[in-house]
N, CA, C and O of each residue as an XYZ file, in Angstrom:
684
protein
N     -43.709    -88.544     14.273
C     -43.805    -87.610     12.721
C     -44.588    -89.353     11.570
O     -44.078    -90.465     11.434
N     -45.772    -88.856     11.064
C     -45.700    -89.401      9.655
C     -44.727    -88.948      8.623
O     -43.995    -87.981      8.835
N     -44.701    -89.639      7.483
C     -44.513    -89.679      6.317
C     -44.694    -88.111      5.691
O     -43.696    -87.427      5.461
N     -46.157    -87.580      5.424
C     -46.223    -86.479      5.265
C     -45.890    -85.471      5.989
O     -45.243    -84.609      5.394
N     -46.150    -85.262      7.242
C     -45.500    -84.211      8.208
C     -43.839    -84.111      7.947
O     -43.263    -83.033      7.807
N     -43.233    -85.298      7.910
C     -41.571    -85.626      7.765
C     -41.650    -84.662      5.986
O     -40.767    -83.805      6.015
N     -42.199    -84.633      5.007
C     -41.959    -84.279      4.051
C     -42.397    -82.506      4.058
O     -41.759    -81.670      3.419
N     -43.520    -82.210      4.859
C     -43.900    -81.150      4.843
C     -42.611    -80.221      5.982
O     -42.321    -79.030      5.867
N     -42.172    -80.964      6.769
C     -40.820    -80.146      7.796
C     -39.760    -80.213      6.455
O     -39.247    -79.197      5.987
N     -39.531    -81.526      5.943
C     -38.162    -80.917      4.884
C     -38.331    -79.985      3.853
O     -37.435    -79.191      3.567
N     -39.702    -80.025      3.113
C     -39.369    -79.296      2.371
C     -39.589    -77.479      2.999
O     -39.236    -76.580      2.235
N     -40.020    -77.211      4.022
C     -39.262    -76.180      4.488
C     -38.008    -75.643      5.051
O     -37.646    -74.484      5.255
N     -37.575    -76.508      5.202
C     -35.760    -76.313      5.906
C     -34.766    -76.607      4.824
O     -33.618    -76.184      4.960
N     -35.143    -77.369      3.645
C     -34.101    -78.192      3.045
C     -33.444    -77.044      2.343
O     -32.215    -77.103      2.347
N     -33.927    -76.113      1.801
C     -33.332    -74.667      0.955
C     -32.216    -74.596      2.164
O     -31.072    -75.051      2.145
N     -32.933    -73.843      3.290
C     -31.995    -73.604      4.255
C     -30.780    -74.178      4.935
O     -29.868    -73.668      5.586
N     -31.104    -75.548      4.527
C     -29.843    -76.877      5.100
C     -28.533    -76.450      4.243
O     -27.396    -76.171      4.626
N     -29.072    -76.496      3.013
C     -27.994    -76.624      1.586
C     -27.380    -75.219      1.471
O     -26.340    -75.079      0.827
N     -27.890    -74.322      1.980
C     -27.437    -72.656      1.892
C     -25.999    -72.799      2.960
O     -24.881    -72.370      2.676
N     -26.310    -73.377      3.987
C     -25.477    -73.605      5.233
C     -24.247    -74.589      4.645
O     -23.046    -74.336      4.544
N     -24.895    -75.645      4.339
C     -23.878    -76.567      3.704
C     -22.996    -75.865      2.632
O     -21.778    -76.001      2.509
N     -23.604    -75.293      2.074
C     -22.857    -74.777      0.621
C     -22.273    -73.536      1.238
O     -21.385    -73.254      0.434
N     -22.244    -72.613      2.201
C     -21.372    -71.748      2.878
C     -20.244    -71.977      3.223
O     -19.241    -71.312      2.964
N     -20.378    -73.491      4.186
C     -19.269    -73.820      5.212
C     -18.503    -75.085      4.231
O     -17.645    -75.784      4.770
N     -18.914    -75.339      2.627
C     -17.975    -76.611      2.276
C     -17.862    -75.994      0.696
O     -17.232    -76.746     -0.047
N     -18.361    -74.762      0.065
C     -18.099    -74.359     -1.164
C     -18.748    -75.128     -2.082
O     -19.898    -74.819     -2.395
N     -18.144    -76.204     -2.635
C     -19.079    -76.790     -3.573
C     -20.400    -77.493     -3.451
O     -20.870    -78.217     -2.574
N     -20.880    -77.029     -4.666
C     -22.286    -77.096     -4.740
C     -22.773    -78.759     -4.609
O     -23.799    -79.278     -4.169
N     -21.792    -79.196     -5.081
C     -21.833    -80.790     -5.019
C     -21.517    -81.306     -3.732
O     -22.000    -82.438     -3.713
N     -20.887    -81.039     -2.507
C     -20.650    -80.930     -1.766
C     -21.495    -80.853     -0.743
O     -21.346    -81.566      0.249
N     -22.535    -79.931     -0.868
C     -23.430    -79.127     -0.266
C     -24.702    -80.494      0.005
O     -25.171    -81.138      0.943
N     -24.872    -80.362     -1.845
C     -26.187    -81.202     -2.222
C     -25.767    -83.119     -1.183
O     -26.438    -83.938     -0.555
N     -24.857    -83.022     -1.437
C     -24.296    -84.708     -0.655
C     -24.490    -84.249      0.791
O     -25.431    -84.738      1.416
N     -23.844    -83.527      1.269
C     -24.408    -83.075      3.229
C     -25.822    -82.628      3.215
O     -26.417    -82.951      4.244
N     -26.496    -82.011      2.392
C     -27.905    -81.946      2.625
C     -28.655    -83.372      2.467
O     -29.630    -83.701      3.144
N     -28.093    -84.105      1.543
C     -28.820    -85.552      1.509
C     -28.634    -86.000      2.646
O     -29.666    -86.152      3.300
N     -27.656    -86.282      3.150
C     -27.284    -87.314      4.106
C     -28.064    -86.697      5.693
O     -28.586    -87.397      6.560
N     -27.915    -85.152      5.680
C     -28.757    -85.384      6.827
C     -30.451    -85.436      6.516
O     -31.312    -85.647      7.371
N     -30.582    -85.294      5.692
C     -31.988    -85.731      5.505
C     -32.184    -86.841      5.943
O     -32.799    -87.053      6.988
N     -31.641    -87.804      5.134
C     -31.371    -89.453      5.414
C     -31.286    -89.727      7.033
O     -32.077    -90.494      7.583
N     -30.395    -89.126      7.645
C     -30.410    -89.287      9.119
C     -31.581    -88.686      9.940
O     -31.932    -89.104     11.043
N     -32.180    -87.585      9.220
C     -33.424    -87.235     10.151
C     -34.345    -88.284      9.604
O     -35.062    -88.491     10.583
N     -34.759    -89.050      8.682
C     -35.434    -89.573      8.254
C     -35.486    -90.725      9.000
O     -36.570    -91.295      9.119
N     -34.432    -91.193      9.557
C     -34.001    -92.306     10.236
C     -34.733    -91.930     11.857
O     -35.365    -92.718     12.559
N     -34.454    -90.674     12.114
C     -34.978    -90.245     13.066
C     -36.688    -89.744     13.686
O     -37.155    -89.494     14.797
N     -37.170    -89.776     12.426
C     -38.510    -89.126     12.221
C     -39.452    -88.902     13.261
O     -40.094    -87.873     13.469
N     -39.472    -90.088     13.962
C     -40.196    -90.406     15.384
C     -40.480    -89.611     16.162
O     -41.524    -89.214     16.679
N     -38.877    -89.260     16.257
C     -37.850    -88.462     17.404
C     -37.962    -87.013     17.542
O     -37.711    -86.226     18.454
N     -38.508    -86.881     16.112
C     -38.155    -85.445     15.473
C     -39.161    -84.488     16.548
O     -38.984    -83.345     16.970
N     -40.068    -85.283     16.743
C     -41.543    -83.828     17.969
C     -40.982    -83.746     19.327
O     -41.372    -82.939     20.171
N     -39.959    -84.700     19.519
C     -39.318    -84.612     20.721
C     -38.893    -83.300     20.818
O     -39.218    -82.610     21.784
N     -38.229    -82.901     19.959
C     -37.340    -81.356     20.459
C     -37.770    -80.216     20.180
O     -38.341    -80.229     19.089
N     -37.755    -78.849     20.853
C     -38.026    -78.075     20.913
C     -38.320    -77.487     19.510
O     -39.439    -77.099     19.174
N     -36.999    -77.446     18.559
C     -37.332    -76.914     17.656
C     -36.684    -77.836     16.677
O     -35.454    -77.833     16.626
N     -37.404    -78.668     15.851
C     -36.539    -79.573     14.659
C     -35.850    -79.135     13.926
O     -34.896    -79.780     13.491
N     -36.144    -77.758     13.514
C     -35.764    -77.044     12.796
C     -34.120    -76.647     13.006
O     -33.234    -77.177     12.336
N     -33.944    -75.927     13.744
C     -32.905    -75.854     14.710
C     -32.022    -77.359     14.773
O     -30.801    -77.478     14.672
N     -32.937    -78.343     14.953
C     -31.974    -79.665     15.256
C     -31.560    -79.633     13.929
O     -30.372    -79.834     13.674
N     -32.233    -79.447     13.195
C     -31.609    -80.019     11.760
C     -30.131    -79.380     10.856
O     -29.083    -79.792     10.358
N     -30.909    -78.100     11.066
C     -29.530    -77.240     11.138
C     -27.988    -77.210     12.112
O     -26.801    -76.927     11.952
N     -28.813    -77.648     13.068
C     -27.340    -78.484     13.943
C     -26.356    -79.395     13.173
O     -25.176    -79.324     12.829
N     -27.553    -80.447     13.032
C     -26.808    -81.404     11.889
C     -26.340    -81.202     10.757
O     -25.426    -81.878     10.285
N     -26.890    -80.267     10.184
C     -26.077    -79.640      8.923
C     -24.899    -79.153      9.315
O     -23.838    -79.527      8.814
N     -24.988    -78.278     10.242
C     -23.507    -77.432     10.186
C     -22.445    -78.461     10.789
O     -21.350    -78.390     10.230
N     -22.578    -79.738     12.178
C     -21.821    -80.628     12.363
C     -21.162    -81.751     11.348
O     -20.092    -82.348     11.229
N     -22.404    -81.684     10.706
C     -22.032    -83.072      9.478
C     -20.956    -81.873      8.431
O     -19.783    -82.198      8.247
N     -21.311    -80.985      8.024
C     -20.388    -80.146      7.012
C     -19.023    -80.020      7.774
O     -18.045    -80.383      7.121
N     -18.721    -79.428      9.435
C     -17.625    -79.533      9.672
C     -17.250    -80.522     10.102
O     -16.378    -80.507     10.971
N     -17.951    -82.068      9.491
C     -17.045    -83.476      9.629
C     -16.556    -83.496      8.404
O     -15.583    -84.169      8.063
N     -17.173    -82.797      7.717
C     -16.298    -83.309      5.866
C     -15.394    -82.692      5.673
O     -14.426    -83.131      5.051
N     -15.496    -80.950      6.382
C     -14.177    -80.653      6.308
C     -12.950    -80.898      6.941
O     -11.876    -80.501      6.489
N     -13.106    -81.664      8.173
C     -12.284    -82.006      8.669
C     -11.800    -83.665      8.431
O     -10.903    -84.278      9.009
N     -12.485    -84.007      7.652
C     -12.300    -84.957      6.819
C     -11.427    -84.883      5.477
O     -11.103    -85.750      4.665
N     -11.243    -83.893      5.537
C     -10.512    -83.113      3.960
C     -11.104    -84.027      2.874
O     -10.530    -84.539      1.913
N     -12.297    -84.104      3.229
C     -13.145    -84.284      1.722
C     -12.831    -83.639      0.844
O     -12.209    -83.942     -0.175
N     -13.422    -82.291      1.323
C     -13.717    -81.059      0.394
C     -12.341    -80.453      0.624
O     -12.063    -79.974      1.723
N     -11.199    -80.465     -0.701
C     -10.312    -79.468     -0.139
C     -10.327    -78.111     -0.983
O      -9.354    -77.544     -1.480
N     -11.598    -77.751     -1.021
C     -11.436    -76.104     -1.065
C     -11.974    -75.446     -0.229
O     -13.188    -75.343     -0.409
N     -11.353    -74.652      1.131
C     -11.874    -74.279      2.266
C     -12.050    -72.717      1.805
O     -11.116    -71.953      2.049
N     -13.240    -72.211      1.135
C     -13.262    -70.984      1.272
C     -15.108    -70.903      0.760
O     -15.796    -71.753      0.195
N     -15.423    -69.639      1.205
C     -17.016    -69.072      1.428
C     -17.312    -68.600     -0.507
O     -16.765    -67.929     -1.381
N     -18.233    -69.265     -0.371
C     -18.815    -68.505     -1.870
C     -20.287    -68.442     -1.381
O     -20.703    -69.341     -0.650
N     -20.916    -67.637     -1.674
C     -22.570    -67.359     -1.557
C     -23.109    -66.675     -2.974
O     -23.146    -65.516     -3.386
N     -23.570    -68.159     -3.600
C     -24.257    -67.892     -4.767
C     -25.587    -67.464     -4.775
O     -26.119    -67.510     -5.884
N     -26.344    -67.018     -3.752
C     -27.772    -66.861     -3.879
C     -28.461    -65.360     -3.939
O     -29.571    -64.918     -3.643
N     -27.202    -64.782     -4.490
C     -27.686    -63.869     -4.639
C     -28.052    -63.233     -6.388
O     -27.325    -63.188     -7.380
N     -29.241    -62.884     -6.211
C     -29.615    -62.385     -7.531
C     -30.080    -60.965     -7.975
O     -30.635    -60.277     -7.118
N     -30.002    -60.730     -8.554
C     -30.495    -59.254     -9.337
C     -31.844    -59.306    -10.011
O     -32.032    -59.642    -11.180
N     -32.695    -58.961     -9.201
C     -34.004    -59.213    -10.113
C     -34.526    -58.283    -10.346
O     -35.655    -58.442    -10.810
N     -34.096    -57.016    -10.193
C     -34.568    -55.612    -11.034
C     -33.656    -55.569    -12.328
O     -32.493    -55.948    -12.465
N     -34.546    -54.985    -13.253
C     -33.766    -54.708    -14.664
C     -32.746    -53.372    -14.439
O     -33.194    -52.225    -14.457
N     -31.861    -53.560    -14.307
C     -30.563    -52.538    -14.280
C     -29.531    -52.602    -15.048
O     -29.259    -53.691    -15.555
N     -28.715    -51.453    -15.315
C     -28.110    -51.445    -16.355
C     -27.007    -52.252    -16.103
O     -26.906    -52.525    -14.907
N     -25.868    -52.882    -17.039
C     -25.147    -53.793    -17.305
C     -23.890    -53.247    -16.532
O     -22.959    -54.049    -16.461
N     -23.759    -52.373    -16.111
C     -22.443    -51.707    -15.083
C     -22.809    -51.941    -14.458
O     -22.150    -52.900    -14.055
N     -24.435    -51.632    -13.175
C     -24.809    -51.754    -12.106
C     -24.608    -53.243    -11.542
O     -24.307    -53.455    -10.367
N     -24.822    -54.338    -12.573
C     -25.168    -55.575    -12.451
C     -23.656    -56.238    -12.174
O     -23.203    -56.946    -11.275
N     -23.011    -55.554    -13.601
C     -21.087    -55.961    -13.073
C     -20.518    -55.409    -11.680
O     -19.637    -56.018    -11.074
N     -21.265    -53.825    -11.062
C     -20.752    -53.228    -10.283
C     -21.129    -54.311     -8.490
O     -20.508    -54.629     -7.476
N     -22.176    -54.445     -8.933
C     -22.920    -55.332     -7.690
C     -22.255    -56.922     -7.441
O     -21.969    -57.333     -6.316
N     -22.100    -57.589     -8.488
C     -21.263    -59.053     -8.477
C     -19.584    -58.492     -8.052
O     -18.909    -59.199     -7.303
N     -19.047    -57.242     -8.579
C     -17.678    -57.540     -8.271
C     -17.814    -57.022     -6.380
O     -17.225    -57.647     -5.499
N     -18.655    -55.859     -6.125
C     -18.753    -55.971     -4.972
C     -19.001    -57.011     -4.000
O     -18.442    -56.843     -2.916
N     -20.106    -58.627     -4.214
C     -20.197    -59.286     -3.961
C     -19.351    -60.015     -3.605
O     -19.311    -60.436     -2.449
N     -18.414    -60.356     -4.589
C     -17.040    -61.030     -4.620
C     -16.237    -60.704     -3.571
O     -15.642    -61.578     -2.941
N     -16.141    -59.404     -3.277
C     -15.304    -58.665     -2.213
C     -15.700    -58.845     -1.170
O     -14.818    -59.138     -0.364
N     -17.000    -58.788     -0.668
C     -17.488    -59.222      0.537
C     -17.589    -60.950      1.006
O     -18.040    -61.322      2.089
N     -17.194    -61.634      0.199
C     -17.629    -63.126     -0.159
C     -16.098    -63.347      0.157
O     -15.924    -64.408      0.754
N     -14.930    -62.625     -0.085
C     -13.561    -62.706      0.205
C     -13.025    -62.210      1.504
O     -12.003    -62.658      2.024
N     -13.826    -61.185      2.041
C     -13.907    -60.696      3.216
C     -14.061    -61.737      4.236
O     -13.239    -62.268      4.983
N     -15.495    -61.915      4.057
C     -16.261    -63.286      4.844
C     -15.028    -64.317      5.137
O     -14.605    -64.542      6.271
N     -14.435    -65.002      3.757
C     -13.788    -66.246      3.967
C     -12.374    -65.684      4.577
O     -11.304    -66.291      4.599
N     -12.655    -64.329      5.081
C     -11.046    -64.699      6.129
C     -11.284    -64.671      7.612
O     -10.514    -64.934      8.535
N     -12.725    -64.231      7.613
C     -13.379    -64.414      8.978
C     -12.930    -65.601      9.842
O     -11.711    -65.755      9.763
N     -13.415    -66.300     10.475
C     -13.310    -67.329     11.440
C     -14.210    -68.283     11.205
O     -15.128    -67.809     10.534
N     -14.378    -69.478     11.466
C     -15.184    -70.382     11.126
C     -16.419    -70.251     11.815
O     -17.473    -70.503     11.230
N     -16.392    -69.852     13.090
C     -17.694    -69.266     14.416
C     -18.248    -68.093     13.424
O     -19.269    -68.465     12.846
N     -17.770    -66.570     13.028
C     -17.704    -65.508     12.445
C     -18.480    -66.355     11.021
O     -19.710    -66.394     11.054
N     -18.000    -66.799     10.198
C     -18.862    -67.370      9.167
C     -19.806    -67.548      9.299
O     -20.608    -66.933      8.595
N     -20.307    -68.558     10.345
C     -21.171    -69.602     10.594
C     -22.151    -68.369     10.984
O     -23.103    -68.206     10.220
N     -22.048    -67.610     11.926
C     -22.916    -66.406     12.754
C     -23.382    -65.511     11.523
O     -24.540    -65.224     11.219
N     -22.432    -65.212     11.014
C     -22.852    -64.302      9.383
C     -23.933    -65.291      8.909
O     -25.115    -65.189      9.239
N     -23.582    -65.979      8.341
C     -24.856    -67.181      7.497
C     -26.075    -67.162      8.521
O     -27.244    -66.939      8.209
N     -25.731    -67.359      9.438
C     -27.119    -67.683     10.125
C     -28.172    -66.438     10.332
O     -29.363    -66.395     10.022
N     -27.314    -65.393     10.985
C     -28.255    -64.076     11.006
C     -28.461    -63.381     10.033
O     -29.558    -62.876      9.792
N     -27.173    -63.213      9.140
C     -27.961    -62.249      8.434
C     -28.242    -62.617      7.221
O     -28.999    -62.018      6.458
N     -27.429    -63.972      6.915
C     -28.025    -64.349      5.386
C     -29.817    -65.267      5.453
O     -30.780    -65.207      4.688
N     -29.552    -66.116      6.869
C     -30.266    -66.966      6.779
C     -31.829    -66.271      7.976
O     -32.955    -66.761      8.063
N     -31.477    -65.497      8.433
C     -32.045    -64.459      9.124
C     -32.923    -65.190     10.976
O     -33.738    -64.621     11.703
N     -32.457    -66.175     11.086
C     -32.724    -66.856     12.573
C     -32.468    -65.760     13.748
O     -31.775    -64.755     13.906
N     -33.613    -66.679     14.633
C     -33.373    -65.406     15.730
C     -32.239    -65.858     16.799
O     -31.705    -66.949     16.597
N     -31.942    -65.297     17.624
C     -30.612    -65.264     18.478
C     -30.859    -66.634     19.231
O     -29.898    -67.387     19.391
N     -32.139    -66.993     19.709
C     -32.430    -67.996     20.089
C     -32.164    -69.645     19.409
O     -31.642    -70.628     19.934
N     -32.685    -69.481     18.214
C     -32.354    -70.334     17.307
C     -31.070    -70.467     17.206
O     -30.628    -71.589     17.449
N     -30.187    -69.474     16.857
C     -28.710    -69.379     16.625
C     -28.286    -70.231     17.647
O     -27.539    -71.139     17.284
N     -28.639    -70.155     19.115
C     -28.039    -70.494     20.158
C     -27.942    -72.295     20.125
O     -26.991    -73.033     20.382
N     -29.034    -72.536     19.791
C     -29.727    -74.213     19.483
C     -28.417    -74.659     18.435
O     -27.571    -75.460     18.832
N     -28.346    -74.025     17.003
C     -27.395    -74.228     16.259
C     -25.826    -74.095     16.588
O     -25.023    -74.997     16.350
N     -25.503    -72.899     17.145
C     -24.126    -73.158     17.670
C     -23.658    -73.141     18.636
O     -22.456    -72.931     18.801
N     -24.515    -73.368     19.579
C     -24.161    -74.078     21.265
C     -23.683    -73.053     21.511
O     -23.103    -73.354     22.554
N     -23.392    -71.663     21.291
C     -22.985    -70.407     22.261
C     -24.338    -69.652     22.268
O     -25.416    -69.666     21.675
N     -23.518    -68.798     23.538
C     -24.810    -68.234     24.264
C     -24.922    -66.928     23.774
O     -23.855    -66.461     23.375
N     -26.332    -65.888     23.651
C     -26.453    -65.029     23.021
C     -25.524    -63.648     23.321
O     -25.415    -63.036     22.259
N     -25.064    -63.199     24.037
C     -23.939    -62.610     24.608
C     -22.820    -62.557     24.031
O     -22.090    -61.602     23.766
N     -22.703    -63.933     23.806
C     -21.040    -63.988     23.059
C     -21.496    -63.693     21.682
O     -20.810    -62.851     21.104
N     -22.765    -64.321     20.839
C     -22.949    -64.358     19.706
C     -22.983    -63.060     19.226
O     -22.642    -62.632     18.123
N     -23.324    -62.630     19.951
C     -23.709    -60.814     19.430
C     -22.356    -60.092     19.614
O     -22.066    -59.062     19.005
N     -21.810    -60.514     20.217
C     -20.081    -59.981     20.736
C     -19.535    -60.376     18.996
O     -19.343    -59.491     18.163
N     -19.339    -61.998     18.687
C     -19.353    -62.112     17.913
C     -19.608    -61.413     16.586
O     -18.724    -60.814     15.973
N     -20.859    -61.525     16.182
C     -20.984    -60.890     14.958
C     -20.660    -59.126     14.509
O     -20.455    -58.546     13.443
N     -20.759    -58.648     16.142
C     -20.549    -57.307     16.241
C     -19.062    -57.151     15.146
O     -18.972    -56.456     14.134
N     -18.024    -58.038     15.754
C     -16.990    -57.958     15.845
C     -16.572    -58.509     14.188
O     -15.667    -57.817     13.721
N     -16.907    -59.257     13.545
C     -17.437    -59.962     12.486
C     -17.887    -58.932     11.468
O     -17.418    -58.887     10.331
N     -18.983    -57.962     12.007
C     -19.585    -57.173     10.721
C     -18.979    -56.150     10.890
O     -19.293    -55.289     10.069
N     -17.825    -55.688     11.997
C     -17.032    -54.239     12.183
C     -16.020    -54.504     10.758
O     -15.761    -53.742      9.827
N     -15.569    -55.973     11.048
C     -14.634    -56.536      9.862
C     -14.566    -56.536      8.510
O     -13.676    -56.372      7.676
N     -16.212    -56.856      8.498
C     -16.489    -56.906      7.230
C     -16.424    -54.783      6.845
O     -15.690    -54.362      5.952
N     -17.212    -53.915      7.611
C     -17.100    -52.854      7.353
C     -15.965    -52.510      6.776
O     -15.687    -52.324      5.592
N     -15.115    -52.424      8.093
C     -13.348    -52.265      7.954
C     -13.311    -52.561      6.631
O     -13.567    -51.466      6.128
N     -13.136    -53.446      5.602
C     -12.484    -53.783      4.827
C     -13.143    -53.404      4.028
O     -12.465    -52.571      3.426
N     -14.183    -53.475      3.546
C     -15.021    -52.699      2.613
C     -14.628    -51.292      2.539
O     -14.353    -50.766      1.461
N     -14.593    -50.657      3.674
C     -14.064    -49.208      3.356
C     -12.810    -48.805      2.866
O     -12.503    -47.920      2.068
N     -11.902    -49.923      3.724
C     -10.312    -49.667      2.924
C     -10.563    -49.689      1.547
O     -10.532    -48.645      0.896
N     -10.876    -51.074      0.898
C     -10.986    -51.444     -0.347
C     -12.151    -50.257     -0.909
O     -12.063    -50.628     -2.080
N     -12.931    -49.387     -0.964
C     -13.915    -48.553     -1.421
C     -12.405    -47.128     -1.695
O     -12.010    -46.659     -2.762
N     -11.967    -46.851     -0.394
C     -10.823    -46.165     -0.257
C      -9.940    -45.566     -1.213
O      -9.729    -44.514     -1.815
N      -9.307    -47.347     -0.989
C      -8.123    -47.496     -2.274
C      -8.818    -47.446     -3.558
O      -8.090    -46.919     -4.399
N     -10.065    -47.830     -4.071
C     -10.732    -47.679     -5.283
C     -10.762    -46.192     -5.796
O     -10.057    -45.862     -6.750
N     -11.661    -45.217     -5.093
C     -11.301    -44.089     -5.010
C     -10.250    -43.412     -5.229
O     -10.359    -42.447     -5.985
N      -8.999    -43.707     -4.660
C      -7.730    -43.146     -5.214
C      -7.334    -43.614     -6.267
O      -6.250    -43.063     -6.459
N      -7.587    -44.469     -7.287
C      -7.102    -44.770     -8.264
C      -6.704    -43.534     -8.878
O      -6.140    -43.542     -9.972
């Protein structure tokens, strides 16, 4: 892979790598550092990247593994989920914007209570919209196991949101 091809490849995948590392590491600084480290590692093996069936899945797997290594090394002492790439682009009332932000915070809190595996799969499928084949390469799980895990995670999120909504209505 030439320098130009590598830069084109990285341009297309670096935002996804950043969002995944941000999902796992929380800190924007830690996510930027992780993304840069993985890009550097990919640069060192750029001539071998074409050998992979899906270089993007390989890059995402490297990002996931590097982020987990950072968590295990306790370099990041805040282990919670933050999803900050939500933007309300429509002109809506301040009340709707506040409600949307509150709901997003509730979903983030619920997701942060899921297992790491469930968090990863929610990020890959529902946020990044990867196919199950790509997710299999990144997570190492079989498609059936991923579907079951995703289904359970979504059910947990839905149940928790319904409980919060019912509680909010009863106030």
